[in-house]
C-alpha positions, -999 to +999 in steps of 0.1 A: +224+696+737+219+657+735+245+638+720+221+619+693+189+614+691+189+584+669+172+552+683+177+534+656+208+509+653+239+528+645+242+532+607+282+528+584+277+571+580+295+565+548+289+543+529+256+513+533+246+499+562+247+494+594+281+504+611+291+467+622+286+450+594+312+430+573+313+415+542+322+379+539+356+367+528+341+347+497+327+383+489+356+404+496+372+373+470+343+380+447+351+414+447+387+414+447+387+402+413+364+429+404+389+455+409+417+431+390+396+432+359+388+467+363+421+476+365+412+495+397+436+502+422+451+501+458+422+517+485+421+548+506+410+546+541+376+543+548+371+581+569+357+585+602+335+613+617+366+628+635+383+635+601+353+660+591+357+696+597+322+706+604+314+747+606+291+755+636+251+753+631+240+782+620+209+799+645+200+774+671+163+762+679+140+774+701+145+765+738+114+740+730+126+726+702+157+719+714+154+688+733+144+670+697+173+686+675+208+677+673+238+688+660+262+659+664+290+647+647+272+613+633+235+628+630+251+660+609+269+637+581+245+608+581+217+631+569+242+657+549+234+624+519+220+599+503+238+567+490+243+578+456+281+571+438+283+604+443+277+607+477+299+579+490+329+593+469+324+628+486+323+608+523+359+595+512+374+627+504+359+635+537+343+662+522+305+675+526+298+707+505+272+724+528+261+697+561+223+702+583+227+730+610+207+706+625+190+672+627+153+672+642+139+637+649+105+653+661+079+624+680+046+637+664+026+662+641+027+690+663+062+688+669+066+687+632+041+715+628+063+738+655+095+729+635+083+739+598+071+774+616+106+772+631+126+774+594+100+795+580+107+823+609+143+823+600+148+815+562+156+779+564+159+751+537+140+718+549+153+687+542+124+655+545+150+627+555+131+591+559+156+563+555+183+583+537+191+555+506+182+580+482+205+568+451+201+598+431+207+633+455+171+636+471+181+643+504+213+662+501+217+691+524+240+714+500+211+732+490+210+760+463+203+793+475+208+815+502+188+803+535+201+811+569+204+776+577+198+736+567+175+716+587+173+681+581+134+668+594+141+634+602+109+609+607+119+578+624+097+582+655+065+584+637+068+547+631+038+528+638+006+511+626-018+528+639-048+506+627-059+478+607-094+477+589-091+441+583-124+436+559-101+465+536-078+446+541-059+479+546-036+496+572-030+535+585+013+538+592+030+568+601+057+575+577+085+572+591+081+532+596+106+510+581+102+480+559+107+455+589+089+477+612+055+475+594+056+441+582+069+430+622+036+452+625+013+436+599+027+399+606+003+393+636-031+399+619-017+374+589-010+409+562+012+420+546+023+452+526+046+433+503+066+466+494+103+449+491+125+477+476+160+463+474+169+496+503+137+477+520+157+471+554+166+516+557+139+532+535+106+540+548+074+544+539+067+576+539+106+580+515+085+553+492+056+573+487+075+603+486+098+585+456+073+565+439+093+536+447+091+504+428+088+470+447+087+436+448+060+425+422+074+424+386+040+431+372+009+441+380+017+457+416+048+473+408+049+507+424+042+520+458+011+541+440-003+511+437-013+505+474-019+536+487-055+545+495-047+580+511-020+601+522-015+629+550+011+654+541+023+683+566+029+719+543+041+749+554+009+760+543-013+731+565-022+700+563-035+684+533-046+648+537-069+627+509-098+612+517-097+575+523-114+557+494-108+526+475-116+541+441-126+579+431-130+604+395-139+634+415-118+656+389-074+655+401-067+632+426-048+650+454-028+618+459-009+615+423-003+649+438+012+636+464+033+610+455+068+616+438+067+648+449+101+641+468+098+664+499+090+693+476+054+700+488+059+688+528+063+658+549+046+629+549+032+618+583+006+590+574-009+571+549-035+542+549-021+515+528-038+487+508-026+455+527-028+416+514-031+382+526+000+367+535+012+342+504+005+306+507+015+292+475+045+300+462+063+282+426+094+293+404+118+286+383+148+295+360+148+297+324+181+297+298+177+311+268+203+312+236+200+348+232+188+381+247+160+386+215+142+352+221+147+361+260+124+391+257+098+374+233+091+353+260+089+379+286+069+398+260+048+366+262+041+361+294+033+396+304+010+399+273-013+365+290-023+380+322-007+356+344+008+384+368+036+366+380+056+386+413+092+378+402+098+373+362+134+393+362+155+388+331+191+385+331+216+397+301+241+374+299+259+394+314+243+405+343+235+367+350+275+361+350+281+387+374+252+373+398+265+341+396+243+329+379+260+325+341+281+317+323+277+354+305+267+332+274+234+330+280+202+353+290+185+338+320+145+345+335+142+340+369+104+333+373+079+333+403+046+329+410+024+335+447-002+338+460-025+334+494-058+320+480-047+295+450-019+264+439-002+279+411+003+248+389-014+259+362-002+297+362+039+278+361+026+252+338+015+280+312+045+305+315+064+273+308+046+267+280+055+303+267+094+307+273+097+270+257+074+290+231+109+308+224+132+281+230+134+280+266+152+254+288+148+248+326+149+218+355+119+205+348+122+185+387+134+221+402+102+236+392+079+205+402+101+208+438+091+248+441+053+239+433+058+212+467+068+239+487+034+248+490+024+266+523+058+272+536+075+302+547+109+293+527+114+270+501+129+263+464+124+299+452+151+305+483+170+278+464+188+273+428+196+297+404+165+320+418+179+320+455+212+329+443+199+359+424+175+370+451+211+364+477+228+391+451+205+409+450+199+422+484+238+420+490+248+439+460+245+475+476+272+463+500+296+458+481+302+491+471+318+495+507+345+477+489+343+490+455+340+529+464+375+533+487+396+512+455+387+539+427+364+513+411+328+530+395+297+511+402+267+525+392+232+515+377+204+536+363+169+519+352+142+531+327+108+519+310+106+519+270+075+499+245+082+465+238+087+484+200+116+505+210+132+481+235+159+470+208+168+503+199+172+514+230+192+483+249+216+482+215+218+523+219+223+528+254+252+502+253+271+521+228+263+555+244+277+545+279+308+523+267+320+551+247+316+573+278+339+550+299+360+546+270+367+585+274+364+596+304+385+563+319+402+551+289+396+519+292+369+495+286+341+486+316+314+462+323+277+468+312+247+450+322+217+447+318+181+433+337+146+437+337+132+446+371+096+449+362+073+440+329+043+452+314+022+442+291+036+471+267+067+474+278+099+465+304+120+481+328+155+478+321+183+483+345+217+484+336+246+483+357+283+493+353+321+492+361+348+512+349+381+521+366+380+553+384+414+574+386+448+556+403+469+568+432+435+574+452+424+604+433+389+607+443+381+639+428+389+626+398+366+592+400+336+623+411+344+638+374+346+608+353+309+594+371+296+624+369+302+623+327+292+587+323+260+596+341+248+623+323+256+603+291+232+577+304+204+600+313+213+618+280+210+583+262+180+570+275+157+600+273+170+603+234+156+565+227+120+574+242+131+559+279+124+572+305+148+587+332+141+568+361+115+540+366+119+535+403+150+556+419+132+591+419+145+626+403+167+635+430+191+662+419+212+635+395+187+630+371+170+664+362+200+675+339+197+663+311+167+635+322+136+649+342+135+687+326+136+671+293+110+641+294+084+659+314+067+689+300+074+723+296+046+734+305+034+708+330+065+716+353+051+757+357+019+737+367+036+714+394+059+745+403+021+772+407+006+736+432+047+739+453+040+780+454+004+775+468+017+749+495+054+763+502+051+800+495+087+808+506+102+773+484+119+760+515+110+727+513+139+703+493+150+731+470+165+720+444+143+685+435+124+689+404+121+728+401+142+752+407+149+772+436+132+806+437+143+838+450+134+854+476+133+885+457+105+864+434+092+850+468+094+892+486+075+903+452+043+879+451+054+861+423+051+824+436+026+840+460-003+810+470 
């Protein structure tokens, strides 16, 4: 058996990022201050591979598949879960309830077909794995049900840009391509997918499609859905592929069935994606508001003016303070425009007229300098408050590597709501989550909010909270307190009219009190029926979106296709 089949740079199996990456001293100093503010304690030691006792794999793959299957501790542990707060705590506990028995690394669709056939023959559960960056329990190997073994299938070798159609501005890309890999392949053609989620460096195209990921654009092109031209997915019943078209009105869309299916129907092997010319013109500004209400009114005006800024991130006073772009007394709007075709003077000027109507203030010279950076890959949009916020945004996932071992509960949740209900949601969610933090920890926590995306009919608020976990390295208590706070957040956003997730996907963490309550029961039954037609045994990512079928139900034909 090979020691490890992964060809990419080694990841930190217990946390975020590459194993050889470290925080800068300045970052550690800021995080140490946050630890003191929450009252958390001394850190627990970070885990080593040899501290985990893993059960021997159940069964063995057939000889033909053995060369692409691995059962090393590193491969099994890096594929046992994602990157949620709970996942990090479980790793610090040296506790993985059920690691995958085998991790497979297919090189092509033929090997993928053979893996699914073997899994079906031995009653295995199959967990599709892209970059493993799920923050909602979407790739956990600890599945429920009487499965003989758990097989994690990693698509990292299906990572090529296979074809570029310059005239249609589209590209055929394999599902296992990481963000940097596909962008590197598109750059010589002068093209870009321009989809940059926070996990861009470590997540894959197939994962973005499967989870309906949100990306770089704050308006217009907000989700990966907007770029999908066709999808090819291998299911246990065979290949499902939509026709490549710019648009179609021919009945229910196959793409819409596969988008957001979260690995419950099959594995996305490739997709034709709409790509764009690389931007040459940029303009940006950072605007301060005396209060959140006036800032929201300005953002609503911009979103309804059809200006379509690429960035329209509104940070409430606490969020601005935590990100080093405010003093805690004002809301900050990070606004940016970009284009491959035309200068943006008029767009920025009109947006600034709208923010001025609502009391916004900005550095006029800095905004003018941003226009003069036209044509540059880097410019004013990477400097000042906008640049500081961008750098903080990209580094934030790494901070859990420092905070979680010290018992700080640090997590995020996001939603979307119409403008007429936003104020009630903003106040109600803060009240519910702060109350849950006090109840669970006996202390006040910190809660902040920003808009990640905005629409003419409403914003997508993104909340971050910090709280004291437990003393003396009691990670079990930390996990229990986090779970109750998380459930309170799920319940609050749904009860107040929002969605349980705008772009983090459902996984297992957003089902209780969230997705199961938000999605109509009749629709969930219809989706379960579609899944039964494509995966009669219910082996694909059991427990996500729909309940795991019992073996008796499958044998009795209740779920037959």
